PLY file of the C-alpha trace (Angstrom):
ply
format ascii 1.0
element vertex 86
property float x
property float y
property float z
element edge 85
property int vertex1
property int vertex2
end_header
6.18 16.68 -27.50
8.34 13.56 -26.77
7.64 10.08 -27.94
8.83 7.19 -25.89
8.03 3.56 -25.02
7.18 2.45 -21.50
6.40 -0.95 -20.08
3.38 -0.91 -17.73
2.72 -3.43 -14.89
-0.60 -5.27 -15.40
-2.31 -3.46 -12.56
-1.31 -0.05 -13.96
-2.55 -1.03 -17.35
-5.89 -2.13 -15.97
-6.27 1.15 -14.02
-5.49 3.10 -17.20
-7.97 1.14 -19.17
-10.68 1.76 -16.56
-9.96 5.48 -16.57
-10.09 5.45 -20.41
-13.54 3.86 -20.33
-14.93 6.00 -17.46
-13.74 9.30 -18.88
-13.80 8.56 -22.55
-10.15 9.25 -22.96
-7.48 7.98 -25.37
-4.53 6.03 -24.05
-2.34 9.07 -24.54
-4.79 11.38 -22.71
-5.11 8.93 -19.80
-1.40 8.47 -19.39
-0.76 12.22 -19.55
-3.44 13.02 -17.00
-2.21 10.33 -14.58
1.37 11.49 -14.90
0.49 15.16 -14.44
-1.65 14.36 -11.34
1.14 12.21 -9.84
4.01 14.59 -10.61
2.09 17.72 -9.52
1.03 16.12 -6.34
4.64 15.31 -5.47
6.16 18.66 -6.53
3.60 21.23 -5.53
5.54 21.99 -2.31
2.78 21.15 0.03
3.64 18.62 2.68
1.73 15.41 2.65
0.20 14.11 5.88
-0.87 10.78 7.22
-3.41 10.51 9.90
-2.22 9.09 13.18
-4.15 7.37 15.90
-3.36 6.64 19.52
-3.07 2.90 20.05
-2.69 3.26 23.78
0.29 2.48 25.96
0.84 -1.04 27.22
3.73 -1.08 29.57
3.40 -4.91 29.84
4.25 -5.35 26.13
7.85 -4.84 25.14
7.34 -3.43 21.65
11.08 -3.40 20.98
10.91 -7.19 21.11
7.79 -7.56 18.85
9.17 -10.41 16.78
10.19 -12.36 19.91
6.73 -11.77 21.36
5.03 -12.88 18.22
7.03 -16.06 18.13
6.22 -16.89 21.75
2.55 -16.35 21.05
2.63 -18.58 18.04
4.42 -21.26 19.96
1.81 -21.07 22.71
-0.94 -21.37 20.09
0.69 -24.35 18.39
1.03 -26.15 21.79
-2.63 -25.43 22.51
-3.72 -26.85 19.18
-1.59 -30.00 19.53
-2.91 -30.55 23.05
-6.46 -30.24 21.79
-5.96 -33.00 19.23
-5.15 -35.57 21.81
0 1
1 2
2 3
3 4
4 5
5 6
6 7
7 8
8 9
9 10
10 11
11 12
12 13
13 14
14 15
15 16
16 17
17 18
18 19
19 20
20 21
21 22
22 23
23 24
24 25
25 26
26 27
27 28
28 29
29 30
30 31
31 32
32 33
33 34
34 35
35 36
36 37
37 38
38 39
39 40
40 41
41 42
42 43
43 44
44 45
45 46
46 47
47 48
48 49
49 50
50 51
51 52
52 53
53 54
54 55
55 56
56 57
57 58
58 59
59 60
60 61
61 62
62 63
63 64
64 65
65 66
66 67
67 68
68 69
69 70
70 71
71 72
72 73
73 74
74 75
75 76
76 77
77 78
78 79
79 80
80 81
81 82
82 83
83 84
84 85
């Protein structure tokens, strides 16, 4: 058994405290369970998967120039808003 000091981000501390309350665990037990779950999930050898969804194909939209397209749309919206103020 090793003893060490760690610094937790505020959100991690809040999650641990919630788990401690919900499960009636000590801080040590909650940390160990969380670390085990995270480490085993990453090292069990099974590939992780993320669901994918078809978003359709739009040949009229050049996705390789997405930032340029977004800027043009934003400019058009600004012009429309300014024109509406007059």
